C-alpha positions in Angstrom: 182.8 114.3 173.2 182.2 117.4 171.3 185.7 118.9 172.3 187.5 115.6 172.0 186.5 115.2 168.5 187.3 118.9 167.5 191.0 118.1 169.0 191.4 115.0 167.0 190.2 117.0 163.5 192.5 119.8 164.5 195.5 117.2 163.4 193.7 116.9 160.0 190.7 115.6 158.2 189.2 112.2 159.4 186.0 110.3 159.0 184.0 108.8 162.3 185.6 105.4 162.4 189.1 106.9 162.1 188.1 109.2 165.2 186.7 106.4 167.2 189.7 104.3 166.7 191.7 107.5 167.5 190.1 108.0 170.8 190.2 104.4 171.6 193.9 104.1 171.0 194.7 107.5 172.9 192.7 106.2 175.9 193.1 102.9 176.3 190.5 100.3 177.6 190.2 102.4 181.0 188.0 104.9 179.3 184.7 104.2 178.2 184.7 103.0 174.3 183.1 105.7 172.3 179.7 104.4 170.6 180.3 105.0 166.5 176.5 106.2 166.7 177.2 108.7 169.2 180.2 110.0 167.2 178.0 110.5 164.2 175.4 112.4 165.8 178.1 114.6 167.6 179.7 115.1 164.2 176.6 116.1 162.6 175.8 118.6 165.6 179.5 119.8 165.1 178.6 120.4 161.5 175.4 122.0 162.2 176.9 124.4 164.4 179.6 125.3 161.7 182.5 124.0 164.0 183.3 121.5 161.4 182.7 120.6 157.7 182.1 117.6 155.9 183.0 116.3 152.6 181.6 113.2 150.9 184.3 111.1 149.5 184.0 108.3 146.9 185.1 105.0 147.6 185.9 102.3 144.8 183.1 99.5 145.6 182.3 101.0 148.6 179.7 103.6 149.8 180.9 107.0 150.2 182.3 108.3 153.3 182.2 111.6 155.0 185.4 113.2 156.0 185.3 116.0 158.3 187.7 119.0 159.1 187.9 121.6 161.6 186.4 125.2 160.6 188.1 128.3 161.7 185.4 128.7 164.1 186.0 125.3 165.2 189.3 126.2 166.0 188.5 129.0 167.8 185.9 127.0 170.1 188.9 124.4 170.6 191.2 127.1 171.7 188.6 128.6 174.0 188.0 124.9 175.7 192.1 124.8 176.3 191.7 128.0 178.2 188.7 127.0 180.4 189.8 125.5 183.7 188.2 121.9 184.7 185.1 121.5 186.6 184.8 122.7 190.2 184.9 120.0 193.0 182.1 117.9 193.5 179.8 119.3 195.8 176.7 117.7 194.5 177.3 114.0 195.5 174.5 111.3 195.1 176.1 109.1 197.8 176.3 112.2 200.4 172.7 112.8 199.8 171.8 109.5 200.3 174.0 109.5 203.6 172.3 112.9 204.5 169.1 111.6 204.1 168.9 108.2 205.3 168.2 108.9 208.9 165.0 110.7 208.3 163.6 108.0 206.1 164.2 105.2 208.4 164.9 103.0 205.5 168.8 103.0 205.1 171.4 102.5 207.9 174.2 105.1 207.1 177.1 102.5 208.1 175.6 100.0 205.8 175.6 102.7 203.2 179.0 103.5 203.7 180.5 100.0 203.8 178.5 99.0 200.5 179.9 102.4 198.8 183.2 101.2 200.1 183.0 97.5 198.4 182.1 99.4 195.4 185.1 101.6 195.4 187.3 98.7 196.2 185.9 96.7 193.5 186.4 99.5 190.9 189.9 99.8 192.0 190.5 96.2 191.4 189.2 96.3 188.2 191.3 99.4 187.3 194.6 97.6 188.8 193.8 94.7 186.4 193.2 97.3 183.4 196.4 99.0 184.2 198.4 95.6 184.1 196.8 94.7 180.8 197.3 98.2 179.2 200.0 98.9 176.8 202.8 100.4 178.9 203.8 102.4 176.3 200.7 104.0 176.6 201.2 107.0 178.8 198.2 108.4 178.6 196.0 105.4 179.2 198.0 104.8 182.1 197.9 108.4 183.5 194.0 107.9 183.1 193.9 104.8 185.3 196.3 106.2 187.7 194.2 109.6 188.4 191.0 107.2 188.5 192.7 105.1 191.3 193.6 108.3 193.1 190.4 110.1 193.0 189.0 106.3 194.4 191.4 106.5 197.2 190.5 109.8 198.1 187.1 108.7 198.3 187.8 105.8 200.4 189.4 108.1 202.8 186.6 110.1 202.8 184.4 107.4 203.7 186.8 106.5 206.6 186.1 110.0 207.6 182.6 110.1 207.3 182.3 106.8 209.1 184.2 108.2 212.1 182.3 111.1 212.5 178.7 109.1 212.1 180.0 106.6 214.9 180.8 109.5 217.1 177.2 111.0 216.7 175.7 107.9 217.6 
């Protein structure tokens, strides 16, 4: 959330609700909608860190609003973030840990675990397909986000198939 807000503020000053709306519009309905409370807490932390500055702006007949802008330090932090590569591949996978430990506990069958996880992935793919159909076709960012999530799910399904084949050979 920190870097997302910094990136939006790189365009120009904005207040919390504007930032929330910008994120929602950019990412579409597939991305978890940001909580306004979380946005304001994050803005407070960014301001305390010196990455942004806030200024109270008077509004006629309404409470003042705080408009934030990026500082030079914030711009440098954002530039550094864009230079970083994304996270490494998932090696610490909770499902795989369950799969590995199930035989030692006697509390779960590994094939049943795989089948349950497969159903979950397929349900998620169906939900994403519905979102893709409902999403504005002109919002390419949202469409790419959905497509990426579906490709990851397909890879996870392929991996589950491989796990099942390997485990059935062991039994």
